[in-house]
Structures are given as C-alpha cells and as structure tokens.
C-alpha positions as CSV (number, residue, x, y, z in Angstrom):
1,X,38.2,-95.6,-53.6
2,X,37.8,-99.3,-53.2
3,X,40.4,-101.7,-54.5
4,X,41.4,-105.3,-54.2
5,X,45.0,-106.0,-53.1
6,X,46.5,-109.3,-54.3
7,X,50.0,-110.6,-54.9
8,X,52.1,-113.7,-55.6
9,X,49.9,-115.6,-58.0
10,X,52.9,-117.6,-59.1
11,X,51.1,-118.9,-62.2
12,X,52.7,-122.0,-63.5
13,X,54.0,-123.1,-60.1
14,X,54.4,-126.8,-59.2
15,X,54.2,-128.4,-55.7
16,X,56.5,-131.4,-55.5
17,X,56.3,-131.7,-59.4
18,X,52.5,-131.5,-59.3
19,X,51.0,-128.8,-61.5
20,X,48.8,-126.3,-59.7
21,X,47.4,-124.6,-62.8
22,X,43.9,-126.1,-62.3
23,X,43.9,-124.9,-58.6
24,X,45.1,-121.5,-59.7
25,X,42.4,-121.1,-62.3
26,X,39.8,-122.1,-59.6
27,X,41.0,-119.5,-57.1
28,X,41.4,-116.7,-59.7
29,X,37.7,-117.2,-60.6
30,X,36.9,-116.5,-57.0
31,X,39.0,-113.3,-57.1
32,X,37.2,-112.2,-60.2
33,X,33.8,-112.8,-58.5
34,X,34.9,-110.9,-55.4
35,X,36.0,-108.0,-57.5
36,X,32.7,-107.9,-59.3
37,X,30.6,-108.4,-56.1
38,X,32.5,-105.7,-54.2
39,X,32.3,-103.3,-57.2
40,X,36.0,-102.4,-56.8
41,X,37.5,-99.5,-58.6
42,X,40.8,-101.3,-59.2
43,X,42.6,-104.6,-58.7
44,X,46.3,-104.8,-57.8
45,X,48.8,-107.6,-58.2
46,X,51.9,-106.8,-56.2
47,X,54.5,-108.9,-58.0
48,X,55.3,-112.6,-58.8
49,X,52.5,-112.9,-61.3
50,X,54.3,-115.9,-62.7
51,X,56.5,-118.4,-60.9
52,X,59.4,-118.2,-63.3
53,X,60.9,-115.7,-65.7
54,X,59.9,-117.8,-68.8
55,X,56.4,-119.1,-67.8
56,X,54.8,-122.1,-69.6
57,X,52.3,-121.2,-72.3
58,X,49.3,-122.5,-70.3
59,X,50.2,-120.1,-67.4
60,X,50.4,-117.2,-69.9
61,X,47.0,-118.1,-71.2
62,X,45.5,-118.2,-67.7
63,X,46.8,-114.7,-67.0
64,X,45.4,-113.5,-70.4
65,X,42.0,-115.0,-69.7
66,X,41.9,-113.5,-66.2
67,X,42.9,-110.0,-67.3
68,X,40.4,-110.2,-70.2
69,X,37.5,-110.9,-67.7
70,X,38.6,-108.1,-65.3
71,X,39.6,-105.4,-67.7
72,X,37.6,-106.0,-70.9
73,X,34.4,-107.6,-69.5
74,X,34.1,-106.0,-66.1
75,X,35.9,-102.7,-66.8
76,X,38.0,-103.0,-63.7
77,X,41.4,-101.4,-64.0
78,X,44.3,-103.7,-63.1
79,X,47.8,-102.6,-62.0
80,X,50.4,-105.3,-61.8
81,X,54.2,-105.1,-61.1
82,X,57.0,-107.6,-61.7
83,X,58.3,-109.5,-58.7
84,X,61.6,-111.3,-58.2
85,X,60.2,-114.4,-59.9
86,X,59.0,-112.6,-63.0
87,X,60.8,-111.9,-66.3
88,X,60.3,-108.2,-66.1
89,X,60.7,-107.3,-69.8
90,X,58.5,-110.2,-70.9
91,X,55.8,-109.2,-68.4
92,X,55.9,-105.6,-69.6
93,X,55.5,-106.5,-73.3
94,X,53.1,-104.1,-75.1
95,X,52.4,-102.4,-71.7
96,X,52.2,-98.9,-73.2
97,X,49.5,-100.0,-75.6
98,X,47.5,-101.6,-72.9
99,X,47.1,-98.6,-70.7
100,X,44.3,-97.2,-72.7
101,X,42.2,-100.3,-71.9
102,X,42.9,-100.0,-68.2
103,X,45.7,-102.5,-67.8
104,X,48.8,-101.0,-66.2
105,X,51.9,-103.2,-66.2
106,X,55.1,-102.1,-64.6
107,X,57.9,-104.6,-65.4
108,X,61.2,-102.8,-65.5
109,X,62.3,-99.8,-63.5
110,X,62.6,-96.5,-65.3
111,X,64.0,-93.1,-64.4
112,X,60.4,-91.8,-63.8
113,X,58.2,-93.7,-61.4
114,X,54.7,-93.9,-63.0
115,X,51.9,-92.1,-61.3
116,X,48.6,-93.8,-62.1
117,X,45.6,-91.7,-61.3
118,X,42.4,-93.7,-61.0
119,X,39.0,-92.3,-60.4
120,X,36.6,-94.1,-58.0
121,X,32.9,-94.6,-58.7
122,X,32.2,-92.0,-56.0
123,X,34.2,-89.5,-57.9
124,X,37.3,-89.5,-55.6
125,X,40.7,-90.2,-57.2
126,X,43.8,-91.9,-55.9
127,X,47.3,-92.0,-57.3
128,X,49.0,-95.4,-57.4
129,X,52.8,-95.7,-57.7
130,X,54.0,-99.1,-59.0
131,X,57.6,-100.0,-57.9
132,X,58.6,-103.2,-59.7
133,X,61.2,-105.4,-58.0
134,X,64.7,-104.2,-58.8
135,X,68.1,-105.2,-57.5
136,X,70.2,-102.5,-55.8
137,X,72.6,-102.6,-58.8
138,X,69.7,-101.7,-61.1
139,X,68.6,-98.8,-59.0
140,X,72.2,-97.5,-58.9
141,X,72.3,-97.7,-62.7
142,X,68.9,-96.1,-63.4
143,X,69.2,-93.3,-60.8
144,X,73.0,-92.9,-60.8
145,X,73.1,-93.2,-57.0
146,X,75.2,-95.1,-54.5
147,X,72.6,-97.6,-53.2
148,X,74.2,-100.9,-52.2
149,X,71.5,-102.6,-50.2
150,X,67.8,-103.2,-50.7
151,X,67.1,-100.7,-47.9
152,X,69.1,-98.0,-49.7
153,X,67.6,-98.8,-53.1
154,X,64.0,-98.6,-51.8
155,X,64.8,-95.4,-50.1
156,X,65.8,-93.9,-53.5
157,X,62.5,-95.1,-55.0
158,X,60.4,-93.9,-52.1
159,X,62.0,-90.4,-52.4
160,X,61.0,-90.3,-56.0
161,X,57.4,-91.0,-55.1
162,X,57.4,-88.4,-52.3
163,X,58.6,-85.7,-54.7
164,X,55.7,-86.3,-57.0
165,X,52.9,-83.8,-56.6
166,X,49.7,-85.8,-56.2
167,X,47.6,-82.5,-56.0
168,X,46.4,-83.5,-52.6
169,X,45.2,-86.9,-53.6
170,X,45.9,-90.0,-51.6
171,X,49.0,-91.9,-52.4
172,X,49.2,-95.7,-52.7
173,X,52.6,-97.4,-53.2
174,X,52.8,-100.9,-54.9
175,X,56.0,-102.8,-54.1
176,X,57.6,-106.2,-54.0
177,X,60.0,-106.5,-51.1
178,X,60.9,-108.1,-47.8
179,X,60.0,-105.9,-44.8
180,X,62.1,-106.4,-41.6
181,X,60.2,-108.6,-39.2
182,X,58.0,-110.2,-41.8
183,X,56.9,-113.8,-41.4
184,X,58.5,-116.1,-44.0
185,X,57.5,-119.5,-45.5
186,X,59.4,-122.1,-47.4
187,X,57.9,-121.2,-50.8
188,X,59.5,-117.7,-51.0
189,X,62.8,-117.3,-52.9
190,X,65.3,-115.3,-50.9
191,X,66.1,-111.9,-52.4
192,X,69.6,-112.0,-51.0
193,X,71.8,-113.9,-48.5
194,X,72.4,-112.9,-44.9
195,X,69.5,-110.5,-44.3
196,X,70.7,-107.8,-46.7
197,X,67.3,-107.9,-48.4
198,X,65.3,-106.6,-45.5
199,X,63.7,-103.1,-45.6
200,X,62.4,-101.0,-42.7
201,X,58.6,-100.6,-42.7
202,X,59.2,-97.0,-41.6
203,X,60.2,-96.1,-45.1
204,X,56.5,-96.3,-46.1
205,X,55.0,-94.5,-43.1
206,X,54.0,-91.4,-45.1
207,X,51.7,-93.1,-47.6
208,X,48.0,-93.7,-47.3
209,X,48.4,-97.4,-48.1
210,X,51.2,-99.7,-49.2
211,X,50.3,-102.7,-51.3
212,X,53.1,-105.3,-50.8
213,X,54.0,-108.6,-52.3
214,X,56.7,-111.3,-51.7
215,X,55.7,-112.8,-48.4
216,X,53.0,-115.5,-48.8
217,X,51.2,-115.0,-45.5
218,X,48.8,-112.1,-45.0
219,X,50.3,-109.7,-42.5
220,X,51.1,-106.1,-41.8
221,X,54.2,-104.4,-40.5
222,X,54.7,-101.0,-38.9
223,X,51.0,-100.1,-39.3
224,X,47.8,-101.6,-40.7
225,X,48.2,-99.7,-43.9
226,X,51.6,-101.3,-44.7
227,X,50.4,-104.7,-45.7
228,X,51.1,-108.0,-47.5
229,X,48.0,-109.7,-49.0
230,X,49.8,-113.0,-49.2
231,X,49.5,-115.6,-52.0
232,X,46.1,-116.9,-53.0
233,X,47.1,-120.5,-52.6
234,X,49.4,-122.5,-50.3
235,X,52.6,-123.1,-52.2
236,X,54.5,-125.2,-49.6
237,X,53.6,-127.5,-46.7
238,X,55.0,-124.8,-44.3
239,X,51.9,-122.8,-45.2
240,X,49.4,-125.5,-44.1
241,X,48.0,-123.4,-41.3
242,X,47.8,-120.1,-43.2
243,X,44.3,-118.8,-44.1
244,X,44.5,-117.5,-47.6
245,X,42.6,-114.3,-48.6
246,X,42.6,-111.2,-50.7
247,X,42.6,-107.7,-49.1
248,X,39.8,-105.3,-49.7
249,X,40.9,-101.7,-49.1
250,X,38.6,-98.7,-49.0
251,X,40.2,-95.3,-48.8
252,X,37.8,-92.6,-47.6
253,X,38.6,-89.0,-46.9
254,X,39.4,-89.7,-43.3
255,X,40.1,-93.4,-43.0
256,X,41.5,-96.6,-44.5
257,X,39.1,-99.6,-44.1
258,X,40.7,-103.0,-44.5
259,X,38.9,-106.4,-44.9
260,X,40.3,-109.8,-45.5
261,X,38.1,-111.9,-47.8
262,X,38.7,-115.6,-47.5
263,X,39.6,-117.7,-50.5
264,X,38.7,-121.4,-50.8
265,X,41.2,-123.7,-52.5
266,X,40.0,-126.5,-54.8
267,X,42.4,-128.8,-52.9
268,X,44.0,-127.9,-49.5
269,X,47.7,-128.4,-48.7
270,X,47.9,-130.5,-45.5
271,X,50.2,-132.7,-43.4
272,X,48.8,-135.8,-41.9
273,X,50.5,-138.1,-39.4
274,X,49.8,-141.6,-38.1
275,X,50.3,-145.3,-38.6
276,X,49.7,-146.7,-42.1
277,X,46.8,-149.0,-41.2
278,X,45.0,-146.2,-39.3
279,X,45.5,-143.7,-42.1
280,X,44.2,-146.1,-44.7
281,X,41.2,-147.0,-42.6
282,X,40.2,-143.3,-41.9
283,X,41.0,-142.2,-45.5
284,X,37.9,-143.8,-47.0
285,X,35.7,-141.6,-44.9
286,X,37.8,-138.4,-45.4
287,X,35.9,-136.1,-47.7
288,X,39.1,-134.1,-48.4
289,X,41.3,-137.1,-49.3
290,X,42.0,-135.4,-52.7
291,X,43.9,-132.6,-50.9
292,X,47.7,-132.3,-51.6
293,X,49.3,-134.2,-48.7
294,X,52.5,-134.7,-46.9
295,X,52.3,-137.9,-44.9
296,X,54.4,-138.7,-41.9
297,X,54.3,-142.4,-41.0
298,X,54.9,-143.4,-37.4
299,X,55.4,-147.1,-38.3
300,X,58.9,-148.2,-37.1
301,X,59.2,-151.3,-39.3
302,X,59.9,-151.4,-43.1
303,X,56.8,-151.2,-45.3
304,X,56.7,-152.4,-48.9
305,X,55.5,-149.7,-51.3
306,X,54.0,-147.4,-48.6
307,X,53.5,-144.6,-51.1
308,X,51.6,-146.9,-53.5
309,X,49.3,-148.0,-50.7
310,X,48.6,-144.5,-49.5
311,X,47.9,-143.2,-53.0
312,X,45.2,-145.9,-53.4
313,X,43.2,-143.9,-50.8
314,X,44.8,-140.5,-51.0
315,X,45.5,-139.9,-54.7
316,X,47.5,-136.6,-54.2
317,X,50.1,-137.7,-51.6
318,X,53.1,-135.6,-52.8
319,X,55.6,-136.4,-50.1
320,X,56.2,-139.2,-47.6
321,X,58.3,-139.0,-44.4
322,X,59.1,-142.1,-42.4
323,X,59.2,-140.4,-39.1
324,X,58.8,-143.6,-37.0
325,X,61.5,-145.4,-39.0
326,X,63.9,-142.5,-38.6
327,X,63.2,-142.4,-34.8
328,X,63.8,-146.2,-34.7
329,X,67.1,-145.8,-36.6
330,X,68.3,-143.0,-34.2
331,X,67.5,-145.3,-31.2
332,X,69.5,-148.1,-32.8
333,X,72.5,-145.8,-33.3
334,X,72.3,-144.7,-29.7
335,X,72.3,-148.3,-28.5
336,X,75.3,-149.0,-30.7
337,X,77.2,-146.1,-29.2
338,X,76.3,-147.4,-25.7
339,X,77.6,-150.9,-26.5
340,X,80.9,-149.4,-27.9
341,X,81.4,-147.4,-24.7
342,X,80.9,-150.5,-22.6
C-alpha cells in the first residue's frame, strides 16, 4: 500500500492580507502530479482543509477542482478529516453519497469510528481510521465518558480504534492534534491555553502509521511512523527556513518506508535585512524579488515612504520593520536615563 500523506492546506488563507489562493492552486497541482507519478493507492488530508469554518467561494471551488482531478479523473481515493480550522458539518456535507466515488470525508465525530478498507494495486489492503478534530467536551458527549483534556479525549478515540477487528490488516490512524514535544510555528492556531492541548505520542505506538495534521513543519514524534506531513506552503514568516514537502508512505508486509517529496512554491516567504539603498540596488538583480517578503531596515534615520520605495523593486513586500530606527530609539532612551541620573 502506497499513499500520500498531506495536511493543513488552509485553502483561502491570507498572509498579511495577501490572498494565497493562486499559490495554493500552484502547489496543489504539484501534489496531484506527485500522486499520479508515484501511482499512489490513496491520498490523505489530515485536517485544516480550509483556513476558516466558512471558507470563501473561490477556496471551495479550488478544493472541488482538486478532488475532481484526484478522485474522478485519476481514480485515487482521498480521505480527508476536519481540523480545528474547518467547519466540520459544512466540510462533511453529502459525505455519505461521496463514498461510492472514492471520496471519504470525516467532518464530525460519531459514536462509531469509520474503518475505511482500501485495496492497494498489489492486492494488499489497509484499514484507515479517520479521527476528525474534536474538543474534549464533544468526546464526552458522544462517548458518555469523563474526558476533560485533549490527552484523555484522544485516549478514548484510540481505544475505539484498537477494539476494531481489522482482520489482521495494517491499521493507519488519521488525526489532527498537537503531540507533546512538537515544533510549533506562528501560523498554527492554539487548540487550548496553557499546554492542555498536548497529547503523548505513546498513545499511537500500536499503529502501523499515524497520519497527523496541525503542526506546519514536517516532523515525527515518538517513532518514524508517528508523523506530521506539515503544510504545503509557508503560512507565516516564522516558517521561512522550513522545507515544505508531502510524505510518501509505503506499507509493506514487514516495513514502513517513508520519503519526503519536496514542494516548490510559486513565491517563497522570506525575511530580508539591510539598508534601504543596498536592498534597492540588489533587488533589480534578484530573480526572486516577487517572493512574499518581510523587510527589516537597518537605517537609523527617518525615511519618507520606505514601503513605497521597496515595493517599486519588491512588489510583494508584506511587512516592514524599522530595526535600525528602533535600536536608535532605544539608545536615545538609555542616554536620557543616564542624563537624569547625573
């Protein structure tokens, strides 16, 4: 069984009020091509399909177009779950009717965890268990339990999966959660306050692979098989050094082979720093000047319309920091304090 693990598409997202839909369409086309070239048996989206619960119509159309190419044109089954950004009920609309075509959407939590048995081209089958994002209160209500934390809630769901008889087939869990020790970035919305959202990776140790979403950097915790694919694009400047990818997973009888396949963005997300004159001079020769940029200016004096000047060379400057000016102001404040003391 060979499948593609993705997550956190965040369709409809903006970066500093700049729409990223064109960039998302560009990277989703790559994901479709990878799925086709690798001849995968399934594609997984582990939550946060959309960026908000009521997505804009153009984001809905992009998802519809993408799923049409994967499911209807390429005959690749797709399983997607709701994340904490998604409107679970909206995402799951008509999901029961779509299963026959090979599209499995798990939006809201039910009393019975779905067991999706998919056959590989080599004849082997794997059972996938989608666990959509759910607050502990929802888990308490659905399963009539006493779970008060995300850890306890996930433990209830995991026990449901363990009790299911997969008839000896490998088990793959799909979840959207925050594992303890995971590396965060600024673009992830906290699931709760004070660390109560964190879950131990050891909960998932009995499964053959765990397909995770929520954290935007590709990483694994506990073991190689408990893994975040990360988001396909950089959604904050804190992610500027992250290499984005999708995760190709191949489950064989005795092993789990994992490969990260790089994704190339239409425009990168970068931070550049320097003096205004130097940045303007070097910008004309910068082949990537259309990237989304945060600029940190080192100039210590006031500059008239610094953003306007920068955008004449770098059209997608989204944020400007006057690092030099702030340092100069701090120095003046220190001098004033020194004079007062004297």
